[in-house]
N, C-alpha and C positions, 0 to 999 in steps of 0.2 A: 200412904202408899210406899215400899220400899223403891230407892232410886235404882236406875237402871245399873248402875257401877255394883250397888251391892246385890242384884238380883243375878247380874254376870258373875260375879264371885261365887255365891253357891250354885249356879246352874253349873259351870264349869267345873266345880268338885264334883258335882252330881254325875254329869255326861263323863268326866274321866273316869270317876268311880266305877260306873257301868263297865267299862272295858281294862281299867287299871288293876283291880280286885282279880278278874279272870287272868290278868298277865300275871300277877303273884305268883298262879298255880299253874301257868301255863309251861314254864320251863321244867318243872317238875312231870306233869302229866304227860308232854311231850315224851320224855325219855322213859315213863314208866309205860305207856299204851303205845307207842310207836307209830309211825307216819300211817300206816294202813288203817289201824284203828281210828286213829284223830281223823281222819278222810271220811271214815265210815259213818262218825258221828256229825262231823260238818256237812256230808252229804244230806243225810236224814233231816238235819236242821234247816238245810238250804230249802228243803220241801214243807218244810212245817214253816218256815217264814213266808213262804209265799202264799200259802193259806191264811197265815196270820194278818198278811198284808189284804189279802181278801175279802177277811172278815171285818177288817177295822174299816177298810175301805177310806172316806175322806175325816174320820171320825177326829182324828188328832190336830188336823189344820181346821177343820169347821169347828169344832169342839171349842179350842183355844180360842178363836175369834169371837163366836157366839157369845161364850162365858165372859170373855172379856168387856163386852157392851151391855153384858146385863148384870153386872155383880154388884152394881151399886142399889139392886132391889131384890130382896129375897125371894118375895114370890114368883117374880119374873125369871130369876135365875133357877129357881125349881123346875118350873114350865119349860126352860130352855136342856136343864140337865136331863127331865124326865123325856122329853123329844128325842133327843139324841141317843138316850141310852136304850131307849123301846127299838129305835130304828137300827143302833148297833147289834141287839138282839137277834134281829131278824138276821141280818146278815150273816152273823157268828153260828147260828143254827143251820143255816144253808151251808156256809163252808165246812161245818163239822159233818155234816151228810157225805159232800161230795170227798171229803177227805177218806171217809169211811170205806167208799166205794171204789176209790183210786188205790187204796191199800190192799183190799180185798183183788183186784183184777188186774195189777200191775207185777208181776214177778218180782221185778228188781226191789220194788217196796215192800211185799211180804216177804221177802227174805229177810227183812230187819224189820218185823212186824212189834217187837218189843219194843224197839226204839221210837216206831211209828205211836204206839200208844200212849208214850211218855209224852211225845210231841203233842198228841191229841190234847193232853192235860194243860201244855203251855198253849197251845190253841184259845181252849176256853178263859183258862187266868188272865190272858193279855185282854181278852175282853172285859174282864171284871177289875181290871187296872185301874180306870178312869182316869189315867195320870192327865188329862186335857183338862179334867175341871178343876186341878191344881194349878195346872200351868196358865190358863186363864185366870183363877184368881191370883196369880203372880205370889203363891205361897211356895216359894222356891228354897226357902228354909227348912220346912216342915219336910219336904221331898228331900231334901239333901241327909237330913239327919237321919231319917228313916232307911234310907239307900244304903247308907254307910255302914249303920247298924246290921242290916241284913247281909252285907256282903263281906262283913269281917267274920259271921256265923258261917258263911259260904266256904271260906278262902281254910277255916280251921277244918271243916267237915271234910273236905277233897283230900287233906293231909291226913287225915284220921281214915277213910274208907275207901279213897283210891290207891291200892297198894300193888297190883298186880295188872297185867296187860288184857285179863279179862274183864277188868272192873269196869271198862267203858260205858256199859250200861249204868252204873251208879254214877258216874260221872255226868253225864246226860240227865240223870235225874235230877242230881243236887242243883245241877244249872238250873231246871225249871222250878225247882223246890223255891228257889229265890224271888221267882216273879208269882208262885203262889202265895208266900209270907206278906209280899207286898201287896198284893191284892187283897185282900183279909184285911190288912191294916188300913187301906186307902178305904174299902167298904165301910168299916166302922168309923171311921175319923170323918167321913163326908157327911154324918148326920148334923154335924156342928154347921155346914153351910146349905145343906140343902134337904129337900124331902122328895121322893120318888113316887110321882101321881100317876094313877093308872086311868084317870078320867079327865075329860077335858084339856087332852093333851094333843097339840098341832105336830103330828110327825112330819107332815107333807109340806112345810114351809123348808125343810132342811133336805129332802130329798135329793134335788138338783145340785146344789154344790156338794152335797155328801156323796153322789156317785161321780160329779164331774173331776172333783179332788181327788176321789178315790181310785178313780180310773188311771189318773195321774202318777198317783203315789204306785200304782201297778205296774204302770210302763215303765216309770224311769227306775224303778227297782229290777224289772226284768234283766235287765243286763247286769245286774249283779246277782240275784239268786240264780236266776236261771244259767248264766254262766256256770255256777256251781253245779248245778243240776247236770246240765249239758256235758260238764266235764267228767263228773262222775260214771254218765251212761255211757259215754264213748272213749274214756283214757284209763276209768277205773279210780277206785279209793286214793292210791297213792299220791296221782297228779291234784286231787282234791287237797290230800294235806300239804302240798307244797304250795298250792295257793291259798289256802286259807291260812297257813303261816305266814305267809307273806302280807297278807293283809292284815294282821293283827295288829301289828304296830301304824300301820295306817288310820284302823278302827280307833287306836286311843288318841293320836293326834289331830285327827278332825274332829273328834268328840269335843274338845276345847272351845274350837270355834262353832259348834253345834250349840254351845251352852248359849253363846252370845245369839245365836239366830233365834234360839227358844225363848229366850228374855226379851227381845225385841219386836216380835212378831205381835204379842197382845200391845205392846206400845206404841209400834207404828200405825196400828189400828185405830187405836184410841187418838193419837194426833191427826189421823185423816178425816174420823168423825167428829173432830172439834174444827177441821178446816185448817189447821197449823202446816200449809203445804211446805213454807222455808224452812220450819224447824224438822220435818220431816227429810228433806233434802241433806241439810245438815248433819242428820244423824247417819244417813247414806256415806256420806265423804267419811266419817268417822270409821264407819264400819270397813270400808276399803282399806282405810290408813292401818286399821288393825290387822286385817287380813294379810297385806303385805307385808308388815313388820314382823309377822310370826312365821307366814307361809313360805316365803322365799328361803331363808336362813334353813328352815326346816328340811325342804326338799333339798337343797344343796348339801346337807350334812348327813341325810338318810340316804342319798343315791351313793356317796362316796365311802358311807360306811356300811353299807347293806351285807357284806360278809360277815362283818363282826357283829352287826345287830341280830342277825340269823343265828350265828353260834350260841350269842348270848342267851336267845329267848327259847331255840329249840334243841342246841347241841348237834351233836355228828349225825348225818345221815340226813339232815334235810339243805343240801347245797343246792339243790333242784329248786328252792324257795328263792337264791338270791337274784336271778334275773326277773321274773316276776315281781319283785319287789322293787325292783329299780325302776320298772315299768312303770307300777303304779303309783309312787311317791309323789310324782309331779299333780295328782288328783286333790291333793291336800290345797294347792292353789286355785285348781279347777273346780272343783265342787264347793270350795270355799266362797269363790265369787259368785258360783252359780245358786248359790243360797241367798246371797245379799240379794241377787236379781229377782229372784221367784220366792222366797220367804219374807223378805222383806221390802219388795215393792210390789209385785204383779199380786200377791195373795192378800193385802191389806187393802191394796185398790180393788180387790175383788174382781180381776181381771182371770176369772176361771176358766174361759174359754181357749184366751193365749195359754195358759198352763198346761193346759189338754194338748194343746196342737206341740207345744216344746218336747212334751212326754211322747206323743206318737211318734217324732221326727228322729227321737232317742231309741226308743222301742223298735223301729222299723230298723234304723241303723246296726242297733246289737243283736236281732236275730238274724239279718245277713250275715253278720260278721262273724256270729257264731258258727254257721254252717261253714264258711270260708276257711276261718282261722283254727277254731279250737282243735278239731281231730287231727291238725297238722302240726300245730305249734304248743299244744295241750295247754299245761298252766300259764307259761308266757303268751301265749295266742289269748288265753281268757282275759289276762291284764289289758293285753293291747285294745280287744274290743270293748273292754269297760272304758278306759280312755277316749278313745274315737266317740263312743258314744256320749260319753258327758260332754265332750268338747262340741259335739252338734248341737246340743241340750242347750249350752251355754251360748251359743250364736243365735239361736233362736231368741231366748230369754232377751238377750242385749238388744235385738232388733225391735220387741215390745217392750221394753224400756225405755228406748228413745223415742218411740211412737208416743208413749203414753205419758213421761213425765221430760222427755227432752234429756236425759242424763245418760252419755255417752262412757265409752269405757276410757278410765282415767288413766292414759297412757304416761303422763308426765308425771305421777306419783309412783308408777309401777317403774317406770326405767330410773327414778331415783334411787329406789329401794333395791333393783337390781345393781346398781352402780356400787352402791355403797356395800356389797355382799360381796365382791370380787375380791377383794383380799381374802374375805373367810374362805371362798372357796381354793383360792391359790396357798394360803396357809394350809387347810387340811390335806391337799395333794403332798404338799411340801415334808407333812409330818407323815403319811402314810409312805413316801419313798425313803424317808429315813430310817422310821421304825416298823415293828411288823407285830401283827397278834392281838393280843390284849391290851398291851403296854400302848401301841398307837391309838387303839381306840379310848381308853382312859383318858389319855393326853387330849385326844381330839374334843371330847366332851368337854374338857374343862376350860379348852380354847375357845370353843362355841360358844360356852355359856357366859365367859368373860367377855367376848367381841361383841354379843348379842346386848349386853347391858351397857358396855361402853357405848359402843353405835346410837343406840336408844335415849341413852341418858345425856351424851355430849355430842354427838355428831349429828343426826337425826334432830334431836330435841323433842323426840315423839310425846306429846301432850296428853294422847290416850295413854300412854306406858307410864308417863310420871303421874298422870290421875291415878291409873289403877295402885301404883306405889303408895300414893297417899290415903287412897281409900283401904287399903288392907293395913297401912298405919292406923288410921282412925278405928277400922274394926277389932284391930290385935288392943288399943288403948280400951275399947268398951267392955272388952272380955276381962281384962284384968283390972 
């Protein structure tokens, strides 16, 4: 079985590629399509993504957890896979039917019927992606290689086929085709591990966690996708364009830590199944240390450099995305810690009801604030709604983690990382007071990168950072 560090390495590449490759095309696409067409695509995609969540329910969590516990026995693994797959088939069919009715009955959606049709293809192929099988098996190398190859073809295709403002349906179609190709490859490759069974399959044993965790996923995503949808209905596609442009860099940065979360869920479940509670708690401490080391300097850097980052990513005409970006960047830290509490602690402990209560609290907060803030403050209000809702979820999750495993917030470690990053913030502010434009941004990038490496190697002497470097050196030596 590959080690956590090796899996984290591959998973980080994977999750970063899921956002980094589109970012390679995003500066080009934003300039070609314009803020309104970008907003239109993202508005439709936010609707489709919510139907995708409804169709997938808790499959990505329950699937990883159940596959991780069954992977030593091929027959048991096939039974587990088949039960989950047929349950997911039912919810996907229902979601597709509701999507068709909504498109026909809601004028705002019918106005973009051609994009909704492309989105329906995304809905179906997401179900066939069965990524939860490979994550549960910890086949991160396979997932990474496959994804990077498909993403490379995608990048080339965007530059070849998206040439003018009216090509925004082509841009969306190419994005969906990545999922189509990945799904077809995954289905074919799955024969190496499982066989799909139709008889003597126990679907009902998964129904309760599937729908409880699915409800959690839907509710916690409500103040993400519903923010975009509500913004589109109340303020128009241009504000959606500002909001989604601001969130683009956040998506990439949080992807790296999500890579660790995806790796740790099956491993933490295995530790609990084996009764290794002390090792379980030790890995929680290490996960916090990794988060603080990366997230705190990233938040400082992105908030200070937001105008330059928006200009580099999107170009002129997207200045309305600067304030939303500054509001949402602290979510790198908030959601990163929240993932440790939920994905690495409560879910491996199978405290599904506690997870559901967290999501209900966050969803209710998000819905109330959507009505109060978005119509008045547009994209900045949507960012604020997201931030407050996530803080509510974090506080609730921390309460349950203290209750079940007696692990509170690591204030000492957090404050030590904050203190070490104060010189970084001062240095970045001084650079921007002395220089301007892209010159200040480039020098800030170099200064922040050097400070980060020196801080973790020589000031904090971060064991996880040093260990990651050694793992990379080990992998490099194997490849060469």
